[in-house]
C-alpha positions in Angstrom: 28.2 16.4 22.1 27.9 17.6 18.5 29.1 21.2 18.1 28.5 22.0 14.4 25.3 24.0 15.2 25.4 27.8 15.7 24.6 29.0 19.3 21.0 28.4 20.2 18.8 30.5 22.5 19.0 29.3 26.1 16.5 29.2 28.9 13.7 27.0 30.0 11.2 28.3 27.4 13.5 27.4 24.5 14.5 24.1 26.0 10.8 23.0 26.4 10.2 24.3 22.9 13.0 22.2 21.5 11.6 19.1 23.4 8.1 19.5 22.0 9.2 20.3 18.4 11.6 17.4 18.1 9.2 15.0 19.9 6.4 16.1 17.5 8.7 15.6 14.5 9.6 12.0 15.5 6.0 11.3 16.6 4.8 12.3 13.2 7.0 9.7 11.5 6.0 7.1 14.1 2.4 7.6 13.3 3.1 7.7 9.6 4.8 4.2 9.8 2.3 3.0 12.5 4.9 2.7 15.2 4.4 3.3 18.9 5.0 6.9 20.1 7.2 6.2 23.2 10.3 5.1 21.2 9.9 8.3 19.2 10.0 10.4 22.3 13.0 8.5 23.7 14.9 9.1 20.4 14.1 12.8 20.6 15.6 12.8 24.1 18.8 11.0 23.0 19.3 13.7 20.3 18.6 16.6 22.7 20.7 15.2 25.5 24.5 15.2 26.3 25.4 12.4 23.8 23.5 14.2 21.0 23.1 17.9 20.2 23.3 18.9 23.9 20.6 21.5 23.4 18.9 20.9 26.8 21.1 22.1 29.6 18.9 22.2 32.7 18.0 18.4 32.8 17.1 18.6 36.5 14.3 21.1 35.8 13.1 18.9 32.9 13.0 16.0 35.3 10.8 18.0 37.6 8.4 18.8 34.8 8.3 15.1 33.8 7.3 14.3 37.4 4.2 16.4 36.8 3.4 14.2 33.8 3.6 11.1 36.1 1.3 12.8 38.6 -1.3 13.7 36.0 -1.3 10.3 34.4 -1.9 8.6 37.8 -4.5 11.2 38.6 -6.4 10.4 35.4 -6.0 6.6 36.1 -7.5 7.2 39.6 -10.4 9.1 38.0 -11.1 6.4 35.4 -10.5 3.3 37.5 -13.4 1.6 39.3 -11.9 0.0 42.4 -15.0 -2.2 42.8 -14.0 -3.8 39.5 -10.5 -4.6 40.9 -12.0 -6.5 43.8 -12.5 -9.6 41.6 -8.7 -9.7 40.9 -7.6 -8.2 44.2 -6.3 -11.5 45.7 -4.6 -12.7 42.6 -3.0 -9.3 42.0 -1.7 -9.2 45.6 -0.2 -12.7 45.5 1.2 -12.2 42.0 2.8 -8.9 42.9 4.4 -10.0 46.1 5.8 -13.3 44.7 7.0 -11.7 41.5 8.7 -8.8 43.2 10.4 -11.2 45.7 11.7 -13.6 43.1 12.8 -11.0 40.6 14.6 -9.1 43.3 16.4 -12.3 44.4 17.5 -13.1 40.8 18.9 -9.5 40.4 20.6 -9.6 43.8 22.3 -13.0 43.0 23.3 -11.9 39.5 25.0 -8.9 41.1 26.9 -11.0 43.6 28.0 -13.5 40.9 29.3 -10.6 38.7 31.4 -9.3 41.6 29.3 -6.4 42.9 29.3 -5.7 46.6 26.2 -6.4 48.7 24.6 -3.0 48.6 25.0 -2.6 44.8 23.6 -6.2 44.4 20.6 -5.0 46.4 20.2 -2.1 44.0 20.5 -4.5 41.0 17.6 -6.5 42.5 15.5 -3.5 43.2 15.8 -1.8 39.9 14.4 -4.9 38.0 11.8 -6.0 40.6 9.2 -3.4 39.7 7.3 -2.5 36.5 6.4 0.9 35.1 2.9 2.1 36.2 3.3 5.1 33.9 4.1 3.2 30.7 1.8 0.2 31.2 -1.3 2.3 32.1 -0.6 4.6 29.1 -0.4 1.7 26.7 -3.5 -0.1 28.2 -5.4 3.2 28.0 -4.3 3.8 24.4 -5.6 0.4 23.5 -8.7 0.7 25.6 -7.7 -2.4 27.5 -8.0 -1.2 31.1 -11.4 -2.9 31.5 -10.2 -6.3 30.2 -9.2 -9.2 32.5 -5.5 -8.8 31.7 -5.8 -5.0 32.0 -7.3 -5.2 35.5 -4.8 -7.8 36.7 -1.9 -5.7 35.4 -3.2 -2.5 37.2 -3.8 -4.6 40.4 -0.2 -5.9 40.3 1.2 -2.5 39.6 -0.7 -1.0 42.6 0.9 -3.8 44.8 4.3 -3.1 43.3 3.9 0.6 44.0 3.1 -0.1 47.7 6.2 -2.4 47.9 8.5 0.2 46.2 7.3 2.9 48.6 8.3 0.6 51.5 11.7 -0.1 49.7 12.3 3.6 49.2 11.6 4.3 52.8 14.0 1.6 54.0 16.7 2.7 51.5 16.4 6.3 52.6 17.2 5.3 56.2 20.0 2.7 55.7 22.1 2.9 58.8 19.4 4.6 60.7 16.4 2.3 60.1 14.3 1.6 63.2 11.0 0.0 64.1 9.8 3.5 65.0 10.4 4.8 61.5 8.6 1.9 60.0 5.6 2.4 62.3 5.6 6.1 61.3 5.3 5.0 57.6 2.4 2.7 58.4 0.6 5.3 60.5 1.2 7.8 57.6 -0.4 5.4 55.2 -3.5 5.0 57.4 -3.8 8.8 57.9 -3.4 9.5 54.1 -6.0 6.9 53.1 -8.3 7.8 56.0 -8.2 11.5 54.9 -8.9 10.4 51.3 -11.9 8.4 52.4 -13.4 11.1 54.6 -12.9 13.7 51.8 -14.6 11.5 49.3 -17.5 10.8 51.6 -18.2 14.2 53.1 -16.3 17.0 51.4 -15.7 16.8 47.6 -19.3 16.3 46.5 -20.4 19.6 48.1 -17.4 21.5 46.9 -17.7 20.3 43.3 -21.4 20.7 43.2 -20.8 24.4 43.8 -17.7 24.5 41.5 -19.6 22.8 38.6 -21.3 26.1 37.9 -18.0 27.2 36.3 -15.9 25.0 34.1 -12.8 27.0 34.9 -13.4 26.9 38.7 -14.0 23.1 38.6 -10.8 22.6 36.6 -8.8 24.7 39.2 -10.5 22.8 42.1 -9.6 19.4 40.5 -6.0 20.6 40.1 -5.9 21.8 43.7 -7.2 18.5 45.0 -4.6 16.7 42.9 -1.7 18.7 44.3 -3.0 18.7 47.8 -2.8 14.9 47.9 0.6 15.0 46.1 1.8 17.2 49.0 0.3 15.0 51.7 1.8 11.9 50.1 5.2 13.5 50.0 4.9 14.7 53.6 4.1 11.1 54.7 7.1 9.7 52.8 5.2 8.3 49.8 5.7 8.8 46.1 4.1 11.9 44.5 2.6 9.5 41.9 0.7 7.7 44.6 -0.7 11.1 45.8 -1.9 11.8 42.3 -3.6 8.4 42.1 -5.3 8.8 45.4 -6.6 12.2 44.4 -8.1 10.7 41.2 -9.8 7.9 43.2 -11.3 10.5 45.6 -12.9 12.3 42.6 -13.8 9.2 40.7 -17.4 9.0 42.0 -18.3 12.6 41.1 -20.8 13.0 38.3 -18.4 15.5 36.7 -15.4 13.2 36.6 -15.5 12.9 32.8 -15.4 16.7 32.5 -12.4 16.7 34.8 -10.6 14.0 32.7 -11.3 16.0 29.5 -9.7 19.1 31.0 -6.7 17.3 32.5 -5.9 15.1 29.5 -4.0 17.7 27.5 -1.8 18.5 30.5 -1.1 14.8 31.0 -0.1 14.4 27.4 2.2 17.4 27.5 4.0 16.5 30.7 4.2 12.8 30.0 5.8 13.5 26.7 8.5 15.5 28.5 9.0 12.4 30.8 9.8 10.1 27.9 12.0 12.7 26.3 13.9 13.2 29.6 14.4 9.4 29.7 16.3 9.5 26.5 18.4 12.5 27.7 19.8 10.3 30.5 21.4 7.7 28.2 25.2 7.5 28.5 27.4 5.0 26.6 30.9 5.9 27.8 31.4 2.7 29.8 29.1 0.4 27.8 31.7 -2.5 27.4 32.3 -2.8 31.1 28.6 -3.0 31.9 27.4 -5.1 29.0 27.4 -8.4 30.8 25.4 -7.1 33.8 23.0 -5.2 31.4 22.3 -8.3 29.3 21.7 -10.5 32.3 19.3 -8.0 34.0 17.5 -7.3 30.7 17.0 -11.1 30.2 15.5 -11.3 33.7 13.2 -8.3 32.9 11.9 -9.4 29.5 11.9 -13.2 29.9 11.9 -14.4 33.5 9.7 -11.7 35.1 6.8 -12.3 32.6 7.2 -16.1 33.0 6.9 -15.7 36.8 3.7 -13.7 36.4 2.3 -16.0 33.8 2.9 -19.1 36.0 1.1 -17.6 39.0 -1.9 -16.4 37.0 -2.2 -19.7 35.2 -2.3 -21.5 38.6 -5.3 -19.2 39.5 -7.1 -20.5 36.4 -6.8 -17.5 34.1 -5.7 -19.6 31.1 -2.7 -19.2 29.0 -3.7 -16.1 26.9 -4.6 -13.9 29.9 -1.6 -15.2 31.8 0.8 -14.7 28.9 -0.4 -11.2 27.9 -0.5 -10.0 31.5 3.1 -11.1 32.0 4.3 -9.8 28.7 2.9 -6.3 29.5 4.9 -6.0 32.7 8.2 -6.8 31.1 10.0 -3.5 31.8 11.5 -1.7 34.8 9.8 1.1 36.7 10.2 4.8 36.7 10.7 4.2 40.4 14.0 2.5 39.5 15.3 5.9 38.3 14.1 7.5 41.6 15.9 4.7 43.6 19.3 5.3 41.8 18.9 9.1 41.9 18.6 9.1 45.6 21.3 6.5 46.3 24.6 7.8 47.7 26.5 4.5 47.6 25.5 3.3 44.2 28.3 2.4 41.7 28.5 4.2 38.3 28.0 0.8 36.6 24.6 0.3 38.3 23.6 3.9 37.5 24.4 3.4 33.8 22.8 0.0 33.6 19.6 1.3 35.1 19.3 4.2 32.6 19.9 2.0 29.6 17.7 -0.8 31.0 14.9 1.7 31.4 15.2 3.0 27.9 15.5 -0.4 26.3 12.8 -2.2 28.3 10.3 0.6 28.1 10.9 0.9 24.3 10.5 -2.8 23.8 7.3 -2.8 25.9 5.7 -0.3 23.6 6.3 -2.7 20.7 5.4 -5.8 22.6 2.0 -4.4 23.7 1.3 -3.1 20.2 1.9 -6.6 18.7 1.0 -8.8 21.7 -1.7 -10.7 19.8 0.6 -11.5 16.9 3.3 -12.6 19.4 0.8 -14.7 21.2 -0.5 -16.3 18.1 3.1 -17.2 17.0 4.3 -18.7 20.3 1.1 -19.9 22.1 1.8 -23.6 21.5 5.0 -23.3 23.6 2.8 -22.3 26.6 0.2 -25.0 26.5 1.5 -26.1 29.9 0.0 -23.0 31.4 -3.5 -24.5 30.9 -2.4 -27.7 32.7 -1.1 -26.2 35.9 -4.4 -24.5 36.9 -5.5 -25.1 40.5 -9.0 -23.6 39.8 -11.1 -22.8 36.7 -12.4 -19.3 35.8 -15.8 -19.5 34.2 -15.5 -17.3 31.1 -18.1 -18.7 28.7 -21.6 -20.1 28.4 -22.5 -22.4 25.5 -26.3 -22.3 25.6 -27.9 -24.3 22.7 -25.3 -24.2 19.9 -27.8 -25.6 17.4 -30.0 -22.5 17.7 -27.2 -19.9 17.6 -27.0 -18.2 14.2 -25.5 -14.7 15.0 -22.1 -13.7 16.4 -22.0 -10.3 18.2 -18.6 -9.0 18.8 -18.7 -6.3 21.6 -21.8 -6.0 23.8 -21.3 -2.6 25.3 -23.4 0.4 24.2 -24.3 -0.3 20.5 -23.9 -4.1 21.2 -26.2 -4.0 24.2 -28.9 -2.4 22.0 -28.5 -5.1 19.4 -28.5 -7.8 22.2 -31.7 -6.4 23.7 -33.6 -6.9 20.4 -33.0 -10.7 20.8 -33.7 -11.0 24.6 -36.8 -13.2 24.0 -34.7 -15.5 21.8 -31.3 -15.2 23.5 -30.0 -18.6 22.2 -29.9 -17.2 18.6 -27.0 -14.8 19.4 -23.5 -15.5 20.8 -21.5 -12.6 22.3 -17.7 -12.2 22.2 -16.4 -9.5 24.6 -13.2 -8.6 26.5 -15.0 -7.0 29.4 -15.3 -9.7 32.2 -18.3 -7.8 33.8 -20.3 -8.0 30.6 -19.4 -11.7 30.3 -20.4 -12.5 33.9 -23.7 -10.7 33.5 -24.5 -12.6 30.3 -23.5 -15.9 31.9 -26.0 -15.1 34.7 -28.7 -14.4 32.2 -27.8 -17.6 30.3 -26.9 -15.8 27.1 -24.4 -17.7 24.9 -21.0 -15.9 25.3 -17.3 -16.2 25.4 -14.6 -14.0 27.0 -11.9 -13.2 24.5 -10.2 -10.8 22.0 -11.4 -11.3 18.4 -7.8 -10.8 17.2 -6.8 -14.0 19.1 -6.6 -16.9 16.7 -7.7 -19.4 19.3 -10.9 -17.5 19.9 -11.5 -17.3 16.1 -11.1 -21.1 15.9 -13.4 -21.8 18.8 -16.2 -19.8 17.2 -16.5 -22.2 14.2 -17.9 -19.6 11.7 -19.2 -22.3 9.4 -22.3 -22.8 11.6 -23.4 -19.1 11.7 -25.4 -16.9 9.3 -24.4 -13.4 10.5 -21.4 -11.7 12.2 -21.9 -8.3 13.7 -18.7 -6.4 14.9 -19.4 -3.2 17.0 -15.6 -2.6 17.2 -14.7 0.6 15.2 -11.2 -0.6 14.4 -10.5 -0.9 10.7 -7.5 -3.2 11.0 -9.3 -5.6 13.4 -12.4 -5.7 11.2 -10.3 -6.4 8.1 -8.6 -9.4 9.8 -12.0 -10.6 11.0 -13.5 -10.2 7.5 -10.7 -12.1 5.9 -10.7 -15.0 8.3 -14.5 -15.3 8.4 -14.8 -15.4 4.6 -12.2 -18.2 4.4 -14.3 -20.2 6.9 -17.7 -19.4 5.6 -17.9 -17.6 2.2 -21.7 -17.2 2.4 -21.8 -15.6 5.9 -23.2 -12.0 6.2 -20.7 -9.7 7.8 -21.7 -6.4 9.4 -18.9 -4.2 10.6 -18.5 -0.8 12.3 -16.4 2.1 11.2 -15.8 5.5 12.9 -15.1 7.4 9.7 -16.4 7.5 6.2 -13.1 6.5 4.5 -12.8 3.5 6.8 -16.4 2.4 5.8 -15.5 2.7 2.1 -12.4 0.6 2.7 -14.3 -2.1 4.5 -16.9 -2.2 1.6 -14.0 -2.7 -0.8 -12.7 -5.6 1.3 -16.1 -7.3 1.0 -18.2 -6.3 4.0 -22.0 -6.8 3.5 -22.8 -3.7 5.6 -20.8 -1.1 7.5 -22.3 0.8 10.5 -21.0 4.4 10.7 -22.5 5.6 14.1 -22.5 9.4 13.3 -24.1 8.8 9.9 -26.6 6.2 11.2 -27.6 8.6 14.0 -28.3 11.3 11.4 -30.4 8.8 9.3 -32.3 7.7 12.4 -32.9 11.3 13.5 -34.2 12.3 10.0 -36.6 9.3 10.1 -37.7 10.2 13.6 -38.3 13.9 12.6 -40.8 12.8 10.0 -42.7 10.8 12.6 -42.8 13.5 15.2 -43.4 16.6 13.0 -46.2 18.6 14.7 -46.8 15.7 17.0 -45.8 16.6 20.6 -47.0 13.2 22.1 -44.9 11.3 19.6 -41.7 13.2 20.6 -42.6 12.5 24.3 -42.9 8.8 23.6 -39.5 8.7 21.8 -38.0 10.6 24.7 -39.3 8.2 27.3 -38.1 5.2 25.4 -34.7 6.7 24.9 -34.4 7.8 28.6 -35.4 4.3 29.8 -32.7 2.8 27.7 -30.1 5.3 28.8 -30.9 4.6 32.5 -30.7 0.8 31.9 -27.3 1.2 30.3 -26.1 3.5 33.1 -27.3 1.0 35.7 -25.1 -1.7 34.1 -21.9 0.4 34.1 
């Protein structure tokens, strides 16, 4: 600990204040340099912890607060997730999760034995690397708006299977020496009761309660929090993780018409407490015995960031998801879980070496993941030729495109949700003229059913760009409001076809001006375009009640059509 500072105020209030101030300081510089935020929070934790300034004393209480962050994150994931959309990847997620956990555990267990650990510590070595972090992966997917993509859905499905398996593992570990069939049956019955209660609540109770609560934003917020903590308490009573309780609570409320309002109110709480979680992770770093644990640390880290992703990629490739989806799904799960920290915290017979390895492994793998996910497309574009074998081991083929009549196709539409769907509707009588690129499998499957030319893929993927063959098109329309992606698209398209007309989308005025400077032919700025459209409409409806009614009916019809497709 560094002792050159004068005495600082003590108490929970000042410790939380120190956490938030230092996390904000490092987050500012992370944003300034376009770096992920998670490493910034971890660095703040290292500085505040025992090997740094030692400002935070009550680390146990900070851990309790960080648990609330995990609960809120999983609660929001439950609110946002559509379980019906996971059905399409349910089988592959289940098989992938079970096989990956089993093989990764075995590799960790054997590595422990080969390095001289006893049997129980080798078991812990296997368990701490077998699972991936639900908290980290879902946060990163949500930040990139990738939860609805194929790889996003597969990763969430695998994480749910892992969470079920880790709950079973925790239950068995907690009763080592006293495990019985009776206890196992109790766990299974508890699971049935918990999910049964959740289903009954969703079906018969929450709609009536929230219909009444919706009259007051404050009361609805409190009722949502109460529902969350009720399921957290029930999950804990039945021997399950509090995170699972938060997730189930979110799923219970997901079908409410007010769930977006609930998400909006909970998000600031989630951000606050999850920041504390990542800072607390940094506080746990200890390096006193680093030399003695370095060999085990490096071996387990290699399994986590190299072999675990490869196992996942191989299984997904065999199911026909292609090398990109398989590769990125595996890459995103290359870290250990927050449950690994729970496992070692509750273990009475664990060695100090395994404890230290787990902490450092969590910090390193989670930090690496934040960079890997941020730059996953660049990584894939660099190494994808090394993984061509993934396309050759497929046992089945996933239909992710429809060609139509390529000779008639003159327009590429990137993104067919909301704004893109309106553009697409304008060409529904001449659907061969436009080709859609989208990362949402539901949209692609619907377009295939309607025989609209389309392809599943991310426009930042070099393979997708090459497949599109820009030289044969007249217009590109990108509805993605991401300046960096649009700049890369603009640059690549111009090199392939200098005369092609490129229409891009920007969220802000300065982004639009930047894209015009880069050579865009037109930039859509939705807020400004809405104002322009509204001013034009006002001229048409001025003192004309019937004209306004006609506009309203057309608008309402389109909104209902879009809502039916969600």
